[in-house]
N, C-alpha and C positions, 0 to 999 in steps of 0.2 A: 170821380176822385182821381187825383194825379200820383204818379209813383215814379221812382227812379228808373233810369234806362236799364232794361233787361234785355233788350231784342238781340244784342250780339251774343250774349250768354245763351240765350235760348237758341239761337241758330247754331251755335257751336255745338250744343249739347245735341241737338237734333242731328246735326252731322255725324257726331261720335255714334251715336245710335245706329245710324243707317250704315256706317262701317262696320258694326258689329252685327249685322243681320244673320251671320251663320250661328251666332249663340242665341238667337231669339226663341227658336224653337224650343231648346233645352228648358229655358226659363219659363215660357209659357206653358209647357207641358207640366212642369212642377207646380205653376200656379193653379191649372185646371184640377190636378190631382188633389192639392190641399184644399181647394174650394169645394170639390165634389165630396171629399171625405168630411169635411166640417158640416156642409150644408145640404148634402144629397144631390143626386144626379139630375134632378127636375130642373131646368133652366128657368121655368116660370116662377118657381119658388126660391130661386137661389141667386139673389143679385150679384154676388161675387163671381159666380160660376159664369153668369152671363157675360160679364166683363171680360174675364179670361177667354171666353170662346170669341168674343169679338176680337181681342188681341191676335188669337189664332187665326181667324179670318183675314185679319190684315196682314199677317205674315204669310199667308197663302198655304196654311196648313191644311192637308186633306181632311176632310170630315171623318173619315173612317179611323185617322189617327187621334182626332179629338174624342171620338166615341169611346175607342179601345182605352184611353187613359181614364176617362170617366168611369168606365167600368172596372178598371183596375182600383181606382180610388174608393169605389162604392163596395167593393168585395165580390164583384162578378168575375174578376180575373186577379190572379195572384201578381202582387207588384210591390215595389219598393215603398216603404213608408217614410215621408219626408216629414221633419220638424221645422216650424218657423222659429228663427232666432233673430232677434234684434240686438246689435251691437252699437255702442255710442262711443265717440271718440273725438280727438282734434287733430287739425290738419296744420298746414303751415300758416303761421301768423296767429294762431289760436282759433282758426275757423273751426266751427262745430260741424261733425260729421254723423250722420246715421246710417249704417249698413243693415239692410234687411237680408236675410239669408234664409235659404230652404236647403236642409242637409239631412242626409242619413247617417253622419258621423260628426257630431258637434265637437269633438275633441280635434279632429282634423281642421274644422271649419275655423274654430277660435284662434287655433295656431297659425293659419294662413292669413286671416284678417289681422291679427297682431303683427305679423311680420310684414305685411304690406305697408302697414301704418308707419312701423318703426324705421323700415327701410327709407321711406321718403318723407321724413321729418316730422311724423305724426306720432300719437300715441293712443293707446285704447283707454277709454274711461270707463267708469262704473255704471250701472244701470241708473237712468234717470240724470245723468250728468249733464246732457245737452238736449234731451227731448222737450224740456220745457220752452225752448226757445223755437219750436216749430208748432204749427197747427195742421191736424189731419183734416183735409179738406178736398173737395173736387175742384179740379183747376182746367179752364179752357183759355187757349190763348189764340188771339186773332192778329194777323198781320197788320202793320200800319197801313192806314188808308182804308181800313174797314170802317163802315159807318157806326161810328160810336153810339149815337142816340138810338139807332135801331137795334143794335145789340143790347144796350142797357134796358130799353123797354121790354124786349123779349125775354132777356135773362131774368130780370126781376119779377116779371109775371110769372114765369116758369118756378120760381123759388129760390133764385140766386141771392145771396146774401151781399155781394158787392161786386161793383165793376170798377177796374183801376186802369187807367191810361198811363203808359210810362212816358218818358220825355221823347221818345221817338215815335209815339203813336201807336204802339202795340197796345192791344186791349185784352186784360185778363179778367176772366170771370170766375168767381169764388162762390162756392156753394159747400153745403153740408154734404157729407159722402153719400148719404141716402137719397139726396135729390139730384145727384150726378146725372142719372140717366135721364131724368124728366127734362133737366135744363138742357143737356146736349141734344136730345131729340126735338125739342121746341126750336132751338137755334137751326138745326140741320133741316127741319122742315121748312124754314124760310130762306134756305139756301146758304146759310152761314156755316162754313166748314172751318173747324179749328185747325191751326197748324199743330198744336199739341192739345190733347185731351186726355186727362188721366185723374185719377184719385191719388193724392200725393202728400207728402210731409212737406208744407210750406214754411220757409224760414220767416219769423216776424221781422227780422231786421237782417240786413247783409253787411258783410265786411269787404271793403275794397281792397283787392290784392293785386299789385302790379309788378311788371319786370320779372326778374329772376323768380321772386316768391311765387307769382302766378304760374310760371313754367313748372315750377317744383310742385305746387298744388295740382296742377292738371295731370302730371305724372303720378301723383299719389291716387288720385280719382280713377286714372285708368288703371292702375294696378289693382285697385279694389273691384272695379267693374270687370276686369278680366278674370277674376277667380270664380271657378265653376259653380261654387255654392251661392255666390251673390245674386240676388235678384234685383235690388235697387240700392242706389246710393243717393243720400239727400245731403245737402250742405248749404250754408249760409254765406259761401264765398262768391263775391262778384268780381270774376277774374277779368283783368285788362291785359289779354294776351296780344303780343306783338305780331 
């Protein structure tokens, strides 16, 4: 199945994430603690915790740091309790934005999110105002030039729901969140390593934003991602940045 060109946006997003590696540990620790608190500290029985620990390994977090935070979350050590809160809103040009946070002070968090949005031309919406435009799914993206037929065969056999190729040849594998680990493992076993692999909120349709509006939207996204309590920001803007 063909799709619009997303590769430039994917590469830009990946580059932005690489620039912010210093913040990764804080966010991964929060994810580990929430996953362990909700599903227990047994990696074999807690898929969400397994994914969080995989992120920790990718960020070169020491194993004892991972274990200590699992212990905190499961009550073996005293620690801060984080609450997950999702905010929905609008960015430049009416783009839909979802902001996932983990916080120990939701009054502070909502004030910071609202301020970042309003300062950069967006506004905070109500619960459910934009979430219907996104699908919760597993997503693996392979660089242009990857063997599409090989990816498709392996992915669909492993339980993927769809394989989409964009105009530049980047290949996107989509699956249910519960099938993500199996699909990722099957592809990696065949030597196919994704440029990006995550469980995400994927926009059903995108809005093209170019020129000054694209720059403004990027500033808004950066402002949100720089907030200490923000874990992830999802949006439906296809930015054409100069």
